[in-house]
C-alpha positions in Angstrom: 0.0 0.0 0.0 1.3 3.4 -1.0 0.8 6.9 0.3 -1.3 7.8 -2.8 -3.7 5.1 -1.7 -4.5 6.7 1.7 -3.7 10.4 1.3 -6.4 13.0 1.4 -6.8 15.0 -1.8 -7.5 17.8 -2.6 -5.8 19.5 0.3 -7.3 22.3 2.4 -4.7 25.0 2.5 -4.2 28.5 3.9 -2.1 31.5 2.8 0.7 32.9 4.9 -1.2 36.2 5.2 -4.2 34.7 6.9 -4.8 35.5 10.5 -4.7 32.8 13.1 -8.4 33.3 13.7 -9.1 32.7 10.1 -6.9 29.6 10.0 -8.5 28.2 13.2 -12.0 28.8 11.9 -11.0 26.8 8.8 -9.7 23.9 10.9 -13.0 23.8 12.8 -15.2 24.0 9.7 -13.3 21.2 7.9 -12.8 19.0 11.0 -9.0 18.9 10.4 -5.9 19.6 12.5 -3.2 20.4 9.9 -3.1 23.2 7.3 -0.4 23.4 4.7 0.6 27.0 4.0 0.7 27.7 0.3 1.5 30.7 -1.8 2.0 30.9 -5.6 1.5 27.1 -5.8 4.5 26.6 -3.5 4.4 24.9 -0.1 5.8 27.4 2.4 5.1 25.7 5.7 2.4 24.0 7.8 0.4 25.1 10.8 -1.5 23.0 13.2 -4.3 23.6 15.7 -1.7 23.2 18.5 0.5 25.9 16.9 -2.5 28.3 16.9 -3.6 27.5 20.4 -0.1 28.1 21.8 0.3 31.3 19.8 -3.0 32.7 21.0 -2.7 31.6 24.7 -1.3 33.7 27.6 1.8 31.5 27.3 2.8 33.5 24.2 5.4 36.2 25.2 3.7 38.6 22.8 0.3 38.0 24.3 -2.8 36.5 22.7 -3.9 38.2 19.5 -5.7 35.8 17.2 -7.0 38.5 14.9 -3.7 40.3 14.4 -1.1 37.5 14.3 -0.5 35.9 10.9 -0.1 32.3 9.9 3.4 33.1 8.6 4.5 34.0 12.1 3.8 30.6 13.7 3.9 28.1 10.9 6.7 25.4 10.7 8.8 26.3 7.7 11.0 23.2 7.4 8.2 20.8 6.4 8.8 17.1 6.2 7.0 15.7 3.2 6.2 12.5 1.4 5.8 11.3 -2.2 2.7 9.6 -3.5 4.7 6.5 -4.3 6.2 6.1 -0.8 5.1 3.0 1.1 2.8 3.7 3.9 5.1 2.0 6.4 7.9 4.5 5.4 5.5 7.4 6.0 4.6 6.0 9.4 8.3 5.5 10.3 9.1 9.1 9.4 6.2 10.5 11.3 7.1 8.4 14.4 10.8 9.4 14.3 10.0 13.1 13.7 7.1 13.1 16.2 4.8 14.8 13.7 1.1 14.3 13.0 1.0 14.7 9.2 3.0 14.7 6.0 2.1 16.9 3.0 2.5 14.9 -0.2 4.5 16.5 -3.0 4.8 15.4 -6.6 7.2 17.4 -8.8 7.0 20.2 -6.3 3.2 20.4 -6.3 1.1 19.7 -3.3 -1.1 16.8 -4.3 -2.3 15.4 -0.9 -1.7 15.1 2.8 -1.5 12.0 5.0 -2.1 12.0 8.7 -1.8 9.6 11.6 -5.4 8.7 11.3 -4.9 7.8 7.6 -2.1 5.5 8.5 -4.2 3.8 11.2 -6.9 3.2 8.6 -4.2 1.8 6.3 -3.0 -0.6 9.1 -6.6 -1.8 9.5 -6.8 -2.6 5.8 -3.4 -4.3 5.8 -4.3 -6.5 8.7 -7.7 -7.5 7.1 -9.5 -6.6 10.3 -12.1 -4.6 8.4 -13.4 -7.8 6.7 -15.2 -10.8 8.4 -12.3 -13.1 9.2 -10.6 -15.2 11.8 -7.2 -14.5 13.4 -4.2 -16.8 13.9 -0.9 -15.9 15.5 2.0 -18.3 15.0 5.6 -18.2 16.2 7.9 -19.7 13.5 11.6 -20.4 13.5 13.4 -17.7 11.5 14.6 -19.9 8.7 13.9 -20.5 5.1 10.7 -22.3 4.3 8.8 -21.9 7.6 6.4 -19.3 6.3 5.8 -21.3 3.2 5.1 -24.4 5.4 2.5 -22.4 7.3 0.7 -21.0 4.2 1.0 -24.5 2.5 -0.7 -26.1 5.5 -3.6 -23.6 5.3 -3.9 -23.9 1.6 -4.0 -27.7 1.9 -7.1 -27.4 4.1 -8.9 -25.0 1.8 -8.3 -22.0 4.0 -8.0 -18.6 2.2 -5.6 -16.0 3.6 -7.0 -12.5 3.7 -3.8 -10.9 5.1 -0.4 -12.0 6.5 1.9 -9.8 8.5 5.2 -11.0 10.1 7.8 -9.5 12.3 11.0 -10.7 13.9 11.2 -11.7 17.6 14.3 -12.1 19.8 15.7 -15.6 19.8 15.7 -16.3 16.1 11.9 -16.5 15.7 9.3 -14.8 13.5 5.8 -14.1 14.6 3.2 -14.4 11.8 -0.3 -12.8 12.2 -2.7 -14.3 9.7 -6.3 -13.3 8.8 -8.2 -16.2 7.3 -11.7 -16.8 5.7 -13.0 -18.8 8.6 -14.2 -18.1 12.1 -13.4 -21.6 13.2 -10.0 -20.7 14.3 -9.9 -22.9 17.5 -10.2 -26.0 15.4 -7.7 -24.7 12.9 -5.3 -23.9 15.7 -5.5 -27.4 17.1 -4.7 -28.8 13.7 -1.7 -26.5 13.4 -0.5 -27.6 16.9 -0.7 -31.3 15.9 1.5 -30.4 12.9 4.1 -29.0 15.3 3.3 -25.3 14.9 3.5 -23.0 18.0 0.2 -21.2 17.9 -0.1 -18.2 20.2 -3.7 -17.2 19.2 -6.2 -18.4 19.6 -5.1 -19.9 23.0 -5.9 -23.5 23.9 -9.4 -24.0 25.2 -9.5 -25.2 28.8 -10.7 -28.8 29.0 
């Protein structure tokens, strides 16, 4: 999944000459938290609801003045951006490392979209298959060639269709695989997997 698949477009923007009151009203009207600042078709910065609240509070050394302060005075000028063809996981990594809530999306210098933390959460839900009726399996596999294929082969051999499969490394030379399948009878499937020597973490064994 790429940024272009989850970004919001067209983008609500504001000019640098707008007052903070005007920008905040726009945020409230559109139900958003981030406003790219654009002039002459060029991205100049970004301003957030938090920026505006801080700038108009009594914590501001210049004092609160939402009607006279301009967006250009409080916007972040060094904007971290994404490209439409960036993988969503790369966008998530950048946002986590930089501790930011959005990435304006640029293509050949033009602002074509914006992706936020909520958009990336929606992407995660789609990637995990949780938005579709399905069952969940979680299996710990040895981190060696062929183990994941052995798992998928086992499921295919029983006519089980895989909706999604995510895996990540664990300490101790293991990989954890989280699988969404087209059956809700996951307890029976888990017991079959255990009989074949798989270490199934979810669903847990039923108490007898």
